[in-house]
C-alpha positions in Angstrom: 0.0 0.0 0.0 1.2 3.5 -0.8 2.5 5.0 2.4 1.0 8.4 1.5 -2.5 6.9 1.5 -2.0 4.9 4.7 -3.2 7.6 7.2 -6.4 8.2 5.2 -7.0 4.5 4.7 -6.4 3.9 8.4 -9.0 6.6 9.3 -11.5 5.0 6.9 -10.9 1.6 8.4 -11.5 3.1 11.9 -14.9 4.3 10.7 -16.1 1.1 9.0 -14.4 -1.8 10.7 -14.6 -0.9 14.4 -18.1 0.5 14.7 -19.5 -2.8 16.2 -16.8 -3.6 18.7 -16.4 0.1 19.5 -20.1 0.4 20.6 -20.0 -2.7 22.8 -18.9 -0.5 25.7 -22.4 0.8 25.8 -23.9 -2.4 27.3 -21.3 -5.1 28.0 -20.3 -4.5 31.7 -23.9 -3.8 32.7 -25.1 -7.0 31.1 -22.3 -9.1 32.8 -23.9 -8.4 36.2 -27.5 -8.7 34.8 -26.8 -12.1 33.3 -24.8 -13.7 36.2 -27.1 -12.3 38.9 -24.2 -11.9 41.3 -23.4 -9.3 44.0 -21.8 -6.1 43.0 -18.6 -5.9 45.0 -14.9 -5.1 44.4 -13.8 -8.6 43.5 -16.6 -9.2 41.1 -16.1 -5.9 39.4 -12.4 -6.5 39.0 -13.1 -10.1 37.9 -15.4 -9.1 35.1 -13.1 -6.2 34.0 -10.2 -8.7 34.0 -12.2 -11.2 31.9 -13.1 -8.6 29.4 -9.6 -7.3 29.1 -8.0 -10.7 28.6 -10.7 -11.8 26.2 -10.0 -8.8 24.0 -6.2 -9.5 24.2 -6.4 -13.2 23.4 -9.4 -13.5 21.1 -9.5 -10.2 19.2 -5.8 -9.2 19.3 -4.0 -12.5 19.0 -6.5 -14.6 17.1 -8.1 -12.0 14.7 -5.7 -9.1 14.4 -2.4 -11.0 14.3 -3.4 -14.4 12.8 -6.8 -14.6 11.1 -6.1 -11.4 9.1 -3.2 -13.4 7.4 -5.8 -15.8 5.8 -6.7 -13.6 2.9 -7.6 -14.5 -0.7 -6.0 -11.8 -2.9 -6.5 -9.3 0.0 -10.1 -10.3 0.7 -11.3 -11.8 4.0 -14.4 -13.2 5.7 -15.8 -16.6 6.7 -16.7 -17.5 3.1 -13.3 -16.6 1.9 -11.8 -18.8 4.6 -14.1 -21.6 3.5 -12.9 -21.2 -0.1 -9.2 -21.3 1.0 -9.8 -24.4 3.1 -11.9 -26.2 0.4 -9.3 -25.9 -2.3 -6.9 -28.2 -0.4 -9.4 -31.0 0.3 -11.1 -33.7 -1.6 -14.0 -36.0 -1.0 -16.2 -35.9 2.1 -14.1 -33.3 4.1 -15.2 -30.7 1.5 -18.9 -31.2 2.5 -17.9 -30.5 6.1 -15.9 -27.4 5.2 -18.9 -26.1 3.1 -21.2 -26.7 6.1 -19.0 -24.8 8.5 -18.6 -21.9 6.1 -22.3 -21.7 5.4 -23.2 -22.0 9.1 -20.7 -19.2 9.9 -22.2 -17.1 7.1 -25.8 -17.9 8.3 -24.9 -16.9 11.9 -23.6 -13.6 10.5 -27.1 -12.8 9.3 -28.3 -13.4 12.8 -25.7 -11.0 13.9 -26.8 -8.5 11.3 -30.4 -8.7 12.7 -29.3 -8.1 16.3 -26.5 -5.6 16.0 -28.5 -2.7 14.8 -31.3 -3.5 17.3 -29.1 -3.7 20.4 -26.8 -0.9 19.4 -29.6 1.6 18.6 -31.6 0.6 21.7 -28.4 1.0 23.9 -27.7 4.4 22.6 -31.3 5.5 22.9 -31.4 4.2 26.5 -29.1 7.1 27.4 -32.3 9.2 27.5 -33.2 7.4 30.8 -29.9 8.5 32.4 -30.7 12.1 31.5 -34.4 11.7 32.7 -35.8 8.4 34.0 -39.3 9.5 32.9 -38.3 9.3 29.2 -38.2 5.5 29.2 -41.3 5.4 26.9 -39.4 7.4 24.2 -36.5 4.9 23.9 -38.1 2.5 21.5 -39.7 5.1 19.2 -36.4 7.0 19.0 -34.5 3.8 18.1 -37.1 2.7 15.6 -37.0 6.1 13.9 -33.2 6.0 13.5 -33.5 2.5 12.2 -36.0 3.4 9.4 -33.9 6.3 8.3 -30.7 4.2 8.3 -32.2 1.5 6.0 -34.0 4.1 3.8 -30.6 5.7 2.8 -29.0 2.4 1.9 -30.0 2.8 -1.7 -27.7 5.8 -2.0 -24.7 3.7 -1.0 -22.3 4.2 1.9 -19.7 6.0 -0.3 -21.5 9.4 0.1 -21.7 9.2 3.8 -18.6 7.2 4.4 -16.3 10.2 4.4 -17.7 11.2 7.8 -17.5 7.8 9.4 -13.8 8.0 10.2 -13.7 11.4 11.9 -16.8 10.5 13.9 -15.3 7.2 15.1 -12.0 9.0 15.8 -14.0 11.4 18.1 -15.9 8.4 19.6 -12.7 6.4 20.6 -11.0 9.6 21.9 -14.1 10.2 24.0 -14.0 6.6 25.3 -10.4 7.1 26.4 -11.1 10.4 28.1 -14.2 9.0 29.9 -12.2 5.9 30.9 -9.4 7.9 32.4 -12.0 9.9 34.4 -13.4 6.6 35.8 -10.0 5.2 36.6 -9.1 8.3 38.6 -12.2 7.8 40.7 -10.8 4.4 41.9 -7.3 3.7 40.6 -7.3 0.3 42.2 -9.2 -1.0 39.2 -5.9 -1.1 37.3 -5.1 -4.3 39.3 -7.7 -6.1 37.1 -5.1 -6.1 34.3 -3.7 -9.1 36.3 -5.3 -12.3 35.0 -5.3 -13.5 38.6 -8.6 -11.7 39.1 -10.2 -13.4 36.1 -9.1 -16.8 37.2 -10.3 -16.2 40.8 -13.6 -15.0 39.6 -14.3 -18.1 37.6 -13.0 -20.5 40.3 -15.1 -18.7 43.0 -18.4 -18.4 41.2 -18.5 -21.6 39.2 -21.8 -21.9 37.4 -22.7 -18.2 37.8 -19.2 -17.2 36.5 -19.8 -19.5 33.5 -23.1 -17.7 32.8 -21.2 -14.4 33.2 -18.9 -15.4 30.4 -21.9 -15.4 28.1 -22.1 -11.6 28.6 -18.3 -11.0 28.5 -18.4 -12.2 24.9 -20.4 -9.0 24.1 -17.1 -7.1 24.3 -15.9 -9.2 21.3 -18.8 -8.6 18.9 -17.4 -7.1 15.7 -14.2 -9.2 15.8 -15.4 -10.9 12.6 -15.7 -7.5 11.0 -12.0 -7.0 11.2 -11.6 -10.0 8.9 -14.7 -9.5 6.7 -13.9 -5.9 5.9 -10.2 -6.5 5.2 -10.7 -6.3 1.4 -11.8 -2.7 1.6 -8.7 -1.4 3.5 -6.0 -4.0 3.7 -4.4 -5.7 6.7 -2.0 -3.0 7.7 -4.5 -0.1 8.2 -6.8 -2.3 10.3 -3.9 -3.4 12.5 -2.6 0.2 12.9 -6.0 1.5 13.9 -6.4 -1.4 16.4 -3.1 -1.0 18.2 -2.9 2.8 17.8 -6.3 3.8 19.1 -9.1 1.2 19.3 -7.5 -1.2 21.8 -6.2 1.4 24.2 -9.5 3.3 24.1 -11.6 0.2 24.8 -9.3 -1.0 27.6 -9.4 2.5 29.2 -13.2 2.7 29.0 -13.8 -0.7 30.5 -11.4 0.1 33.2 -13.1 3.4 33.8 -16.5 1.8 34.0 -15.1 -0.6 36.6 -13.5 2.3 38.6 -16.9 4.1 38.5 -18.7 0.9 39.8 -16.1 0.6 42.6 -16.6 4.3 43.6 -20.4 4.5 43.0 -22.1 1.1 42.9 -25.5 2.8 42.1 -24.1 3.6 38.6 -24.7 0.0 37.5 -28.0 1.1 36.0 -25.9 2.5 33.1 -22.1 2.8 33.9 -21.2 4.0 30.4 -23.3 7.2 30.3 -22.7 7.8 34.0 -19.0 8.1 33.3 -19.8 11.5 31.8 -20.6 14.5 33.9 -24.2 15.7 33.7 -23.4 18.5 31.3 -21.8 16.1 28.8 -24.6 13.5 28.7 -26.6 15.1 25.9 -23.6 15.5 23.6 -22.5 11.9 24.5 -26.0 10.6 23.7 -25.8 12.3 20.3 -22.3 10.9 19.6 -23.4 7.4 20.8 -26.3 7.6 18.3 -24.0 8.3 15.4 -21.5 5.6 16.5 -24.3 3.0 16.7 -25.6 4.0 13.2 -22.0 3.5 11.9 -21.9 0.1 13.7 -25.2 -0.9 12.1 -24.0 0.3 8.7 -21.0 -2.1 8.9 -23.1 -5.2 9.4 -25.7 -4.1 6.8 -23.0 -3.6 4.2 -21.6 -7.0 5.3 -24.9 -8.7 4.7 -25.0 -7.3 1.2 -21.4 -8.6 0.6 -22.1 -12.1 2.1 -25.3 -12.4 0.0 -23.5 -11.6 -3.2 -20.7 -14.1 -2.4 -23.4 -16.8 -1.7 -25.0 -16.0 -5.1 -21.7 -16.2 -7.0 -20.6 -19.4 -5.3 -23.9 -21.1 -6.1 -25.5 -21.2 -2.6 -28.2 -18.6 -3.2 -30.7 -17.8 -6.0 -30.0 -14.7 -8.0 -31.0 -11.4 -6.4 -30.9 -7.9 -7.8 -27.5 -6.3 -7.2 -27.2 -2.5 -7.6 -23.7 -1.0 -7.8 -23.7 2.4 -5.9 -20.2 3.4 -6.9 -18.5 3.5 -10.3 -15.1 3.3 -8.6 -15.4 0.7 -5.7 -16.5 -2.8 -6.6 -17.5 -3.5 -3.0 -20.1 -0.7 -2.9 -23.3 -2.6 -3.6 -27.0 -2.5 -2.6 -29.4 -5.4 -2.6 -33.0 -4.1 -2.3 -34.7 -7.3 -1.2 -32.0 -8.0 1.4 -32.2 -4.4 2.7 -36.0 -4.4 3.2 -36.1 -8.0 4.6 -33.3 -7.0 7.1 -35.2 -3.9 8.1 -38.3 -5.9 8.8 -36.3 -8.5 10.8 -34.5 -5.8 12.9 -37.7 -3.9 13.5 -39.4 -7.2 14.6 -36.5 -7.9 16.9 -36.7 -4.4 18.5 -40.4 -4.6 19.0 -40.2 -8.1 20.4 -37.3 -7.6 22.8 -37.8 -3.9 23.6 -34.5 -3.4 25.5 -30.8 -4.0 25.1 -30.9 -6.1 28.3 -33.3 -8.6 26.7 -31.5 -8.6 23.4 -28.1 -9.4 25.0 -29.3 -12.9 25.6 -29.9 -13.4 21.9 -26.6 -11.8 20.8 -23.8 -14.1 22.0 -24.7 -17.3 20.2 -24.4 -15.8 16.7 -21.0 -14.3 17.5 -19.5 -17.3 19.3 -20.9 -19.7 16.7 -19.1 -17.8 13.9 -15.9 -17.7 15.9 -16.1 -21.5 16.4 -16.4 -22.1 12.6 -13.5 -19.6 12.0 -11.2 -21.5 14.3 -12.0 -24.9 12.7 -11.4 -23.6 9.2 -8.3 -21.7 10.2 -6.6 -25.0 11.3 -6.9 -26.3 7.7 -5.5 -23.1 6.3 -2.6 -23.2 8.8 -1.7 -26.7 7.8 -2.3 -26.7 4.1 -2.0 -23.1 3.0 0.7 -21.7 5.4 2.4 -25.1 5.9 2.7 -24.6 9.7 4.0 -27.5 11.7 1.2 -29.7 12.9 2.1 -29.2 16.6 2.1 -25.4 16.2 -1.2 -25.4 14.3 -2.8 -27.7 16.9 -1.5 -25.5 19.8 -3.0 -22.3 18.4 -6.3 -23.9 17.2 -6.7 -25.6 20.6 -6.2 -22.4 22.4 -8.7 -20.6 20.3 -11.2 -23.4 20.4 -11.0 -23.4 24.2 -12.1 -19.8 24.4 -14.7 -20.2 21.6 -16.2 -23.3 23.1 -16.4 -21.9 26.6 -18.1 -18.7 25.3 -20.4 -20.7 23.0 -21.5 -23.1 25.7 -22.1 -20.2 28.1 -24.4 -18.6 25.6 -26.2 -21.9 24.9 -27.7 -21.4 28.4 -29.6 -18.4 26.9 -31.5 -20.4 24.3 -34.8 -20.0 26.1 -34.2 -16.3 26.8 -33.8 -15.2 23.2 -30.8 -17.2 22.1 -33.1 -19.3 19.9 -33.5 -16.5 17.5 -30.1 -16.6 15.8 -30.2 -20.4 15.9 -33.5 -20.5 14.0 -32.3 -17.9 11.5 -29.0 -19.8 10.9 -30.7 -23.2 10.6 -33.2 -21.8 8.2 -30.6 -20.1 6.0 -28.3 -23.2 6.0 -31.3 -25.3 4.9 -32.0 -22.9 2.1 -28.4 -22.6 1.0 -28.0 -26.4 1.0 -31.3 -26.9 -0.8 -30.4 -24.4 -3.5 -26.8 -25.9 -3.9 -28.1 -29.4 -4.2 -31.0 -28.4 -6.4 -28.6 -26.7 -8.9 -26.5 -29.9 -9.0 -29.6 -32.1 -9.7 -30.8 -29.6 -12.4 -27.3 -29.6 -14.0 -27.3 -33.4 -14.1 -30.8 -33.4 -15.7 -29.6 -31.0 -18.3 -26.4 -33.0 -18.9 -28.4 -36.2 -19.5 -30.6 -34.4 -22.1 -27.7 -32.7 -23.9 -25.5 -33.8 -26.7 -21.8 -33.3 -27.3 -20.9 -30.2 -29.1 -18.4 -31.9 -31.4 -21.1 -34.3 -32.6 -23.6 -31.6 -33.3 -21.1 -29.5 -35.3 -20.1 -32.6 -37.3 -23.8 -33.4 -38.0 -24.4 -29.8 -39.1 -21.5 -30.1 -41.6 -23.4 -32.9 -43.3 -26.8 -31.0 -43.4 -26.6 -27.3 -42.7 -30.0 -25.7 -41.9 -31.1 -22.4 -43.2 -28.5 -19.7 -42.1 -29.6 -16.2 -41.0 -27.5 -13.1 -40.5 -26.3 -11.9 -37.1 -24.7 -13.3 -33.9 -26.4 -15.7 -31.5 -25.0 -16.0 -27.9 -26.0 -19.1 -26.0 -25.2 -19.3 -22.2 -23.8 -22.7 -21.2 -22.5 -24.5 -18.1 -20.3 -26.9 -20.0 -18.4 -25.6 -23.1 -18.1 -29.1 -24.6 -21.9 -29.7 -24.6 -24.4 -28.2 -27.0 -26.7 -25.7 -25.2 -30.4 -26.6 -24.9 -31.5 -23.3 -26.3 -29.5 -24.1 -29.5 -31.1 -27.5 -29.8 -34.6 -25.9 -29.4 -33.7 -23.3 -32.0 -32.6 -25.9 -34.5 -35.6 -28.2 -33.7 -38.4 -25.6 -33.8 -37.1 -22.7 -36.0 -34.8 -24.8 -38.1 -32.3 -22.0 -38.5 -28.7 -21.4 -37.6 -27.2 -17.9 -37.1 -24.2 -16.7 -39.1 -22.0 -16.8 -35.9 -22.9 -18.7 -32.7 -21.0 -18.0 -29.5 -21.2 -20.4 -26.5 -20.8 -18.2 -23.4 -19.7 -19.7 -20.1 -19.6 -17.5 -17.0 -17.0 -18.9 -14.5 -16.8 -17.8 -10.8 -13.1 -18.1 -9.9 -11.8 -19.0 -6.5 -10.7 -15.4 -5.8 -12.7 -12.2 -5.0 -11.9 -10.1 -8.1 -10.8 -10.8 -11.6 -9.1 -7.9 -13.4 -10.7 -6.7 -16.7 -7.7 -7.8 -18.8 -7.9 -11.3 -17.4 -11.7 -11.7 -17.8 -12.2 -12.9 -21.4 -11.1 -16.1 -23.2 -12.2 -16.6 -26.8 -11.7 -19.7 -28.9 -12.9 -20.1 -32.5 -14.1 -23.6 -33.4 -15.1 -23.1 -37.0 -16.8 -20.4 -39.2 -20.1 -20.8 -37.3 -19.1 -21.6 -33.7 -16.9 -20.0 -31.1 -16.5 -20.5 -27.3 -16.2 -17.6 -24.9 -15.4 -17.9 -21.2 -15.9 -14.9 -18.9 -14.2 -15.0 -15.5 -15.5 -13.2 -12.5 -14.5 -13.2 -8.8 -16.9 -14.3 -6.2 -17.3 -10.6 -5.1 -18.2 -9.4 -8.6 -21.5 -9.3 -10.5 -21.5 -10.3 -14.2 -22.2 -7.5 -16.7 -22.4 -8.9 -20.3 -22.8 -5.4 -21.8 -19.4 -4.5 -20.5 -18.1 -7.9 -21.7 -19.3 -7.1 -25.2 -17.6 -3.7 -25.2 -14.4 -5.3 -24.0 -14.6 -8.0 -26.7 -15.0 -5.4 -29.4 -11.9 -3.5 -28.1 -10.0 -6.7 -28.7 -11.2 -7.3 -32.2 -14.2 -9.6 -31.6 -17.2 -8.5 -33.6 -20.0 -8.4 -31.1 -22.2 -5.5 -32.3 -25.2 -5.3 -30.0 -27.8 -4.6 -32.7 -26.7 -7.7 -34.6 -26.6 -9.9 -31.5 -29.3 -12.0 -29.9 -29.1 -13.8 -26.6 -30.8 -17.2 -26.6 -31.7 -18.4 -23.1 -33.1 -21.7 -21.9 -36.2 -21.0 -19.9 -37.2 -24.4 -18.7 -40.2 -24.8 -16.4 -39.5 -27.0 -13.4 -42.0 -29.6 -12.1 -42.1 -32.1 -9.2 -41.2 -35.7 -10.3 -42.9 -38.7 -8.5 -39.5 -39.9 -7.2 -37.2 -36.8 -6.7 -33.7 -36.9 -5.4 -34.2 -34.2 -2.7 -37.5 -35.1 -1.2 -40.8 -33.4 -2.0 -40.6 -30.5 0.4 -37.0 -29.5 -0.6 -37.8 -29.9 -4.3 -40.9 -27.7 -3.9 -38.7 -25.1 -2.1 -36.1 -25.2 -4.8 -38.7 -24.8 -7.6 -40.2 -21.8 -5.7 -36.8 -20.2 -5.2 -36.0 -20.7 -8.9 -39.2 -19.2 -10.1 -38.8 -16.1 -7.8 -35.1 -15.4 -8.3 -34.0 -12.3 -10.3 -34.1 -13.0 -14.0 -30.7 -13.7 -15.5 -31.3 -10.8 -18.0 -31.4 -8.4 -15.1 -28.7 -10.0 -13.1 -26.2 -10.1 -15.9 -27.3 -6.8 -17.5 -28.6 -8.4 -20.8 -30.8 -6.0 -22.9 -34.3 -7.4 -22.8 -35.0 -6.5 -26.4 -32.1 -8.7 -27.5 -33.3 -11.9 -25.7 -35.0 -15.0 -27.1 -36.2 -17.6 -24.5 -36.7 -21.2 -25.5 -37.3 -24.2 -23.2 -39.3 -27.2 -22.1 -40.2 -28.9 -18.9 -37.8 -30.6 -16.5 -39.0 -33.0 -13.8 -37.0 -32.8 -10.6 
């Protein structure tokens, strides 16, 4: 990275990447005592603060910032990228397990994307009750109003508002540090909690209650996956600089400060974060917290768009409309249906749970579940991709899994208190992902059985050429060596062959982006037939209009007004003996019928499309 751009990129990373973990200070320490139901005394305060501190050091700093960020695919990160890295080194049944872990981690992320805006906006709005306890009734309407505005502006893209994210979060973290120092000065003995002794004593002394408390401690780690998922936007170095230079010190100081305040004034447990501020500063702090939570919510919303597009490109989700909101940044996208479904889900969560305290029970399972999947997949990457010695890889993975498993098991106790929500969401999405993936394989096999080899068709045409018409016909195919069904239908029903026929295959590569000059491969078979392969990364959306422009720049005659796109539009029906079961087959057929048309998804002009097809029994 250009060193001249490093400060600006680091500031941008501060604004996008750290919104989630940076707003965890609003509710984490308060929820620790609420979840564990233990007495507020000096040893318990120092125990919780010590647990929070060492969890941040070992899980966020060691695992994510120093190790997981190294597992990139051409600079991109995220659970699905990690899945792709692990999958390419495996064969047979282990691939299915890796796919399951990756899909489960991605599905849990959607649960996180539902809960993060809800708990963050509610926590910020609850600052009203610190200013005036009689304003409790205004908390939910205020949070809902901010939520609606936040989702309504998504269609404009985050680029236009992103320029202010960094400075606001810089002010936010600076404020956290100042408030933390103020709290530490109230009771400097809180600094002893930096010693892990207090964390160990707390767990040993409280047993089951301490274990339950760990389920709330994990709230301090929410957003750790964002460090990895957003790496492609900024690069590893800016994220690490922002973490060590500002975010980590500010978080530690603030948690210490809240602990010092609780030691000095136990009554402040009602909301230790806002009570760190003097009364005159609570209105400005409330306003700043509202902006910070909006930014935190923006990060997971954008992440949901990115994960959905990756799932589409990798074949785990039906096509959805993807709108690019920036002509310069490939990652700036907007998916309307995901946006509005997510808004409805978050609004339902807020109306159902009504407070950040109730939502905290639902939060931890999604976060810790994703962390578990990351640790498992990371081991494969350590061994096969980085070629680490087995003992070293096992040592690191075991350490990470110990923390992840303890946090996850502690949060499982919350299943009946809201933890069921992300589990239901994740299970539903994994079922849909798996159904679509398997359904596509079954459909491809059916098409393969009904197709004929391209070589045989060309040879047969040489012995009896049908009537030839002017122009170019483009047929989209999965296999370049097989004749496309639309071509067979055209020959059978129209009994014509175009002057030039191009078999177009769109390939999603095992990398996030494919550069423009590497995208196109063209092979001429004879005077009538050519093969064209178009490569895209799994974070890119096909655009055939731009492909045609690029092809013409390189001497391939693909004039739009002389070109027709022939698409196979087969209708799907339920067979008496299907391979997936009747319910899953019906679900696949419903998804296939309601997905975005390939003409819209691949930017094919509607007035140049001819659809031909029959019926396929699944």
